[in-house]
BAPATI-665580 format. One record per residue (C-alpha): residue in three letters; x, z, y. Coordinates in steps of 0.02 Angstrom, whole numbers, padded with zeros to 5 digits, always signed. Last residue first. Example, Ala and Ser with C-alpha at 12.3 -4.5 7.8 and 13.67 -1.06 7.14 Angstrom:
! BAPATI-665580
SER+00684+00357-00053
ALA+00615+00390-00225
***
This chain:
! BAPATI-665580
CYS+04769-01424+05934
ILE+04945-01431+06002
GLY+05060-01565+05985
THR+05097-01564+06183
LEU+05101-01723+06229
MET+04989-01808+06118
TYR+04855-01671+06107
PHE+04855-01675+06293
ILE+04839-01877+06289
ILE+04675-01862+06171
CYS+04596-01716+06275
LEU+04620-01825+06440
PHE+04504-01953+06360
PRO+04405-01797+06287
VAL+04377-01794+06476
PHE+04371-01924+06574
PHE+04173-01951+06530
LYS+04164-01778+06626
LEU+04203-01861+06778
GLY+04050-01979+06764
MET+03930-01851+06693
ILE+03983-01747+06844
VAL+03918-01880+06983
ALA+03762-01920+06887
ILE+03702-01710+06873
ASP+03739-01713+07087
TYR+03637-01874+07088
TYR+03512-01828+06971
SER+03440-01677+07080
ASP+03302-01735+07194
ASN+03275-01894+07135
HIS+03276-01853+06957
THR+03143-01713+07007
LEU+03126-01535+07014
GLY+03015-01390+06970
CYS+03170-01302+06906
ILE+03090-01310+06720
ALA+03019-01477+06745
LEU+03192-01536+06779
LEU+03286-01430+06637
THR+03147-01532+06525
VAL+03191-01703+06575
LEU+03385-01698+06549
ALA+03336-01616+06393
GLY+03235-01775+06311
CYS+03385-01884+06414
HIS+03293-02045+06497
PRO+03411-02037+06633
VAL+03558-02014+06557
PRO+03637-01838+06532
ASP+03737-01883+06357
ILE+03877-01980+06461
GLY+04036-01876+06384
VAL+03934-01728+06297
SER+03955-01805+06147
ALA+04150-01832+06164
ILE+04184-01652+06165
ALA+04107-01639+05991
VAL+04198-01819+05928
ILE+04380-01738+06001
ARG+04356-01559+05914
HIS+04315-01640+05758
LEU+04457-01781+05753
VAL+04574-01631+05778
GLU+04522-01531+05643
LEU+04551-01668+05552
PRO+04725-01652+05578
ILE+04826-01806+05629
GLY+04946-01893+05540
ALA+04912-02062+05544
ALA+04850-02068+05383
THR+04730-01925+05384
ALA+04661-01997+05541
MET+04632-02185+05490
ALA+04539-02084+05350
ALA+04432-01960+05418
TRP+04398-02113+05565
GLN+04332-02230+05427
ASP+04225-02074+05339
GLY+04161-02045+05505
LEU+04108-02246+05559
ALA+03919-02263+05538
SER+03857-02089+05485
LEU+03990-01999+05627
ALA+03922-02101+05763
ILE+03744-02076+05715
THR+03762-01903+05711
LEU+03850-01880+05860
GLY+03701-01980+05972
GLY+03577-01866+05892
SER+03673-01718+05923
ALA+03734-01744+06117
SER+03551-01847+06140
GLY+03507-01984+06271
THR+03496-02100+06116
ILE+03611-02262+06190
GLY+03705-02133+06290
CYS+03747-02030+06160
MET+03781-02194+06037
ILE+03889-02273+06154
ASN+03985-02112+06197
THR+04016-02062+06029
THR+04081-02263+05990
ILE+04206-02238+06149
VAL+04267-02058+06093
ALA+04284-02089+05906
SER+04380-02268+05928
LEU+04517-02174+06021
LEU+04524-02036+05914
PRO+04541-02175+05778
GLY+04733-02247+05833
PHE+04740-02381+05967
SER+04741-02566+05887
ASP+04659-02524+05715
ALA+04527-02389+05779
ILE+04488-02496+05936
GLY+04475-02651+05786
ILE+04363-02499+05700
LEU+04235-02524+05871
TRP+04243-02699+05867
ASP+04194-02715+05687
THR+04044-02607+05703
VAL+03985-02701+05870
PRO+04004-02859+05770
LEU+03907-02794+05613
PHE+03773-02724+05690
GLY+03662-02873+05655
PRO+03695-02858+05473
MET+03582-02700+05506
ALA+03646-02537+05432
THR+03686-02473+05605
ILE+03534-02494+05677
VAL+03449-02414+05508
CYS+03564-02274+05533
GLY+03544-02209+05726
PHE+03359-02210+05684
ALA+03378-02069+05565
TYR+03482-02002+05668
GLY+03336-02008+05815
SER+03227-01948+05673
ALA+03343-01806+05639
VAL+03344-01739+05814
ASN+03170-01742+05833
LEU+03148-01683+05661
VAL+03250-01541+05678
ALA+03154-01472+05857
THR+02986-01505+05786
GLY+03023-01391+05614
SER+03123-01254+05725
SER+02972-01239+05836
LEU+02869-01174+05696
ALA+02993-01046+05634
ALA+03022-00988+05833
TYR+02824-00961+05842
ASN+02838-00898+05684
ILE+02976-00754+05736
PRO+02890-00719+05911
ALA+02700-00679+05822
LEU+02769-00590+05681
PHE+02890-00461+05784
GLY+02754-00364+05897
ASP+02659-00421+06024
MET+02710-00336+06166
VAL+02724-00138+06163
ILE+02805-00145+05988
PHE+02904-00305+06057
ARG+02975-00213+06175
LYS+03022-00042+06096
ARG+03120-00153+05975
GLY+03233-00255+06052
ILE+03384-00152+05992
TYR+03315-00183+05802
ALA+03241-00383+05821
ALA+03415-00404+05907
ALA+03519-00317+05765
PHE+03429-00419+05620
SER+03424-00586+05722
SER+03631-00551+05701
LEU+03621-00530+05511
ILE+03528-00698+05494
LEU+03630-00778+05621
ALA+03809-00731+05546
VAL+03710-00797+05392
SER+03686-00957+05449
ILE+03838-00990+05544
SER+03945-00976+05381
TRP+03817-01070+05272
ILE+03817-01205+05381
ALA+04005-01201+05401
SER+04031-01206+05207
VAL+03932-01363+05175
LYS+04054-01500+05177
GLY+04190-01398+05108
VAL+04104-01335+04966
LYS+04118-01512+04889
ALA+04014-01667+04853
ALA+03864-01585+04935
LEU+03701-01625+04837
LEU+03579-01731+04919
SER+03538-01837+04749
LEU+03517-01691+04628
HIS+03599-01732+04477
LEU+03538-01558+04393
PRO+03692-01552+04278
LYS+03780-01536+04459
PHE+03703-01377+04504
ALA+03804-01272+04422
GLU+03951-01320+04506
LEU+03895-01308+04670
SER+03987-01144+04699
GLU+04144-01197+04624
GLU+04255-01190+04782
ASN+04191-01020+04807
TRP+04202-00968+04980
HIS+04337-00875+05078
PHE+04326-00726+05189
GLY+04458-00654+05253
TRP+04605-00542+05214
GLU+04713-00676+05169
TRP+04667-00767+05346
GLY+04668-00974+05310
PHE+04649-00995+05511
PRO+04463-01049+05507
ASN+04384-00898+05386
SER+04222-00985+05408
LEU+04144-00817+05357
VAL+04244-00707+05471
VAL+04248-00805+05631
ASN+04049-00832+05596
ILE+04027-00630+05579
VAL+04121-00609+05728
ILE+04032-00725+05851
VAL+03872-00712+05788
MET+03900-00523+05801
VAL+03936-00541+05972
LEU+03790-00611+06018
PRO+03694-00475+05934
LEU+03787-00357+06037
LEU+03770-00431+06208
ALA+03589-00338+06231
TRP+03676-00156+06175
TYR+03806-00194+06304
TRP+03682-00244+06450
PRO+03598-00072+06439
ILE+03405-00133+06385
HIS+03245-00034+06482
ILE+03093-00049+06437
LYS+02978-00111+06605
PRO+02869-00202+06496
ASN+02821-00381+06565
ARG+02678-00473+06560
LYS+02721-00636+06625
LYS+02673-00651+06835
ARG+02721-00860+06844
GLY+02868-00959+06889
GLU+02970-00969+07059
THR+02876-00961+07212
VAL+02867-01129+07264
HIS+02980-01195+07357
ASN+03041-01202+07538
GLY+03232-01246+07567
TYR+03399-01171+07471
GLY+03489-01207+07633
GLU+03517-01385+07727
GLY+03611-01384+07896
GLN+03735-01515+07891
ALA+03886-01393+07863
LYS+03762-01302+07718
LEU+03775-01469+07640
LEU+03947-01495+07653
LYS+03980-01312+07548
ALA+03834-01336+07414
ARG+03914-01513+07401
ARG+04103-01432+07364
GLY+04052-01297+07267
ILE+03949-01394+07145
TRP+04109-01520+07134
GLY+04245-01370+07087
TRP+04126-01283+06971
GLY+04072-01420+06846
ILE+04234-01502+06848
LEU+04327-01344+06863
LEU+04221-01277+06725
PHE+04235-01451+06611
LEU+04414-01464+06610
LEU+04431-01276+06554
SER+04322-01320+06424
ALA+04441-01461+06365
PHE+04579-01352+06355
LEU+04501-01227+06270
GLY+04437-01358+06151
ILE+04597-01435+06122
GLY+04705-01257+06091
PRO+04549-01200+05979
ALA+04568-01354+05853
ALA+04456-01305+05755
TRP+04338-01141+05764
THR+04179-01221+05703
SER+04241-01245+05533
THR+04313-01419+05441
GLN+04265-01517+05302
PHE+04273-01696+05394
TYR+04098-01748+05384
SER+04015-01562+05358
SER+04106-01506+05514
PRO+04083-01646+05628
ILE+03892-01583+05628
ILE+03916-01381+05674
ASN+04000-01428+05852
GLN+03855-01511+05918
ILE+03728-01382+05794
GLN+03775-01254+05938
PRO+03889-01086+05849
THR+04028-01090+05974
GLY+04190-01058+05874
PRO+04302-01119+05994
LEU+04235-01154+06165
SER+04225-01357+06155
VAL+04051-01398+06118
MET+03917-01315+06178
ALA+03997-01185+06278
PHE+04106-01305+06356
SER+03977-01436+06402
PHE+03773-01403+06372
ILE+03750-01262+06436
GLY+03849-01201+06606
VAL+03867-01387+06639
TRP+03671-01419+06634
LEU+03642-01259+06728
ALA+03739-01290+06872
ALA+03667-01470+06903
PRO+03489-01416+06893
LEU+03530-01282+07037
LEU+03612-01417+07151
ARG+03428-01467+07194
LYS+03418-01269+07256
PRO+03511-01294+07406
ILE+03635-01159+07407
ASP+03568-00997+07515
ALA+03670-00863+07439
LYS+03516-00756+07400
LYS+03418-00924+07354
PHE+03565-00971+07230
VAL+03561-00794+07178
VAL+03375-00785+07147
ALA+03369-00970+07077
GLY+03498-00929+06952
PHE+03414-00794+06889
PRO+03222-00878+06848
TYR+03334-01029+06786
MET+03448-00922+06657
VAL+03344-00906+06537
PHE+03222-01057+06501
ALA+03381-01155+06531
VAL+03455-01044+06396
VAL+03300-01052+06275
PHE+03315-01239+06300
VAL+03511-01233+06240
SER+03455-01099+06089
LEU+03534-00965+06096
GLY+03691-00941+05990
GLY+03796-00831+06079
TYR+03907-00981+06160
THR+03745-01026+06237
LEU+03707-00867+06341
ALA+03890-00837+06390
GLY+03906-01005+06444
CYS+03726-00996+06533
GLY+03791-00837+06620
MET+03947-00894+06666
LEU+03890-01066+06753
VAL+03752-00965+06834
ALA+03876-00845+06909
LEU+04034-00976+06932
ILE+03902-01029+07042
ALA+03815-00896+07148
ARG+04008-00818+07178
LYS+03974-00748+07329
GLU+03807-00699+07285
GLY+03860-00589+07147
LEU+03973-00607+07014
VAL+03939-00422+06916
ASP+03772-00457+06957
VAL+03740-00647+06899
ILE+03850-00565+06736
LYS+03742-00414+06710
ALA+03574-00513+06751
ALA+03619-00642+06604
VAL+03640-00512+06475
ALA+03497-00435+06524
SER+03385-00556+06500
ALA+03465-00622+06333
LEU+03428-00450+06287
GLY+03229-00434+06329
GLY+03160-00438+06162
LYS+03072-00582+06188
GLU+03217-00695+06234
MET+03347-00612+06106
LEU+03224-00619+05968
ARG+03165-00785+06013
ALA+03325-00852+06009
PHE+03397-00790+05846
VAL+03213-00851+05764
ALA+03277-01018+05821
GLY+03469-01000+05772
PHE+03391-00966+05603
LEU+03303-01125+05592
PHE+03381-01248+05678
VAL+03538-01193+05586
PRO+03440-01177+05432
TYR+03398-01359+05453
TYR+03562-01456+05464
THR+03599-01512+05302
LYS+03446-01526+05221
VAL+03356-01593+05376
TYR+03492-01715+05405
GLU+03484-01795+05209
ALA+03285-01803+05239
LEU+03306-01919+05398
ARG+03429-02032+05325
THR+03313-02051+05161
MET+03173-02073+05268
TYR+03235-02230+05363
LEU+03320-02305+05225
GLU+03214-02292+05085
SER+03043-02271+05123
TYR+03057-02367+05318
VAL+03183-02494+05263
PRO+03089-02542+05108
LEU+02924-02560+05242
ILE+03012-02685+05339
ASP+03113-02804+05239
PHE+03284-02816+05253
MET+03392-02979+05260
SER+03352-02957+05458
ALA+03240-03023+05575
LEU+03117-02882+05588
ALA+03252-02751+05533
ALA+03244-02684+05725
LEU+03069-02678+05736
GLY+03070-02576+05586
ALA+03164-02451+05673
PHE+03076-02452+05829
PHE+02918-02412+05731
PRO+03016-02262+05632
ALA+03088-02195+05782
ILE+02910-02211+05885
LEU+02823-02054+05801
ILE+02986-01918+05770
ILE+03018-01993+05937
SER+02878-01903+06022
TRP+02814-02020+06161
GLY+02859-01954+06337
ARG+02892-02102+06437
TYR+03064-02093+06436
ALA+03059-02089+06258
PHE+02957-02237+06257
TYR+03075-02338+06361
MET+03225-02270+06265
LEU+03128-02316+06082
GLY+03108-02485+06163
LEU+03278-02520+06240
LEU+03358-02485+06058
ALA+03228-02580+05964
VAL+03254-02726+06080
ALA+03444-02720+06089
ILE+03413-02726+05884
CYS+03292-02876+05885
PHE+03402-02980+05985
ALA+03546-02941+05883
GLU+03434-03005+05724
MET+03393-03148+05822
***
């Protein structure tokens, strides 16, 4: 009966999320449903377990959501993001339209912009270049997905996206963990996306299918003609990367910045319930937060003329701050729901099976399988990743240490696995992306599903790469 309630809760959450219900509202309801046949009472599960886990997530990761949203909004409204995207598309041209979209998305994502902002910024450029090259528009969502939600989000060393930051709080690693494996995975993701979409474009064009007849892209917006050189627009993105490198000091440079290990000692007498055990648990959050704050000032200054002509600085900054609250609550709600599920006695057979995989085949394989399962259930890379790490992160870390596997390797493998099967049909990011493109699942999901099936094997290939070469 317990397993039945858990299954109904999972399926119910997936169904209602797919139907457009806010996960902030329905996640606690289905968490209570999962506990219905367990030894726990519903209201204690909600107030003590669900809400505590939600608070833990918000406490740890909200700075990244907040400062990342402000930085992305300043880059977008200041015209900096579009200047960088236009330059990349212009350099690569229509003959390399697919690669231009992939690289443009990758550059903006790696530079610290919110993945949804990148989708909004890159869509019009992608649509124009696809139309010039006469590539079927229905392939554009797949190109945007690979460029935004794969190599630049989880595998490129130092990427400031939340999916690369989450493992650092569990393993006390930095965002630059295992750069060798990260670069290998990035190459695989890029080749898979570029290769499949390019092949499909040739096949469809051979069958006589071109870009197609579509409604004029987007609405007319008030857009002051203030030119920003691409190299100045690129500066804040570079600042995010460089400052994060120095502050996180991934390679232990003598000249690099070192966070004081005693930084939290003064707070211990206060007996704060959510106080991090060590500075290593939060140093990666501190590093990227400082990098985003300083880069936001640079973006605001470079784009100041557009802000003065348009709505000023206050409106976009306030909008970003408010939207960051919704964003973090969405992910935190999924995380809290997953924590409730994994705490139920009915989930123990699944946990034992996953631990058994680790005992038999090592923690890396267990981490890949578990993370994919959780991300597939939630339709969210960050949500599934936090659920998996919350459930088995400590066990994986202990097993990896005992086996002589650096935690940096575990960090990178888990992050890469989070984008294995995340674009399931009910994935909120996928639904949003299709809406931005003005297309439907029926139009574009086939190619996304094929790419999903191909990139599912990337983390397994990364494990083989590490075992054969020892490179991390």
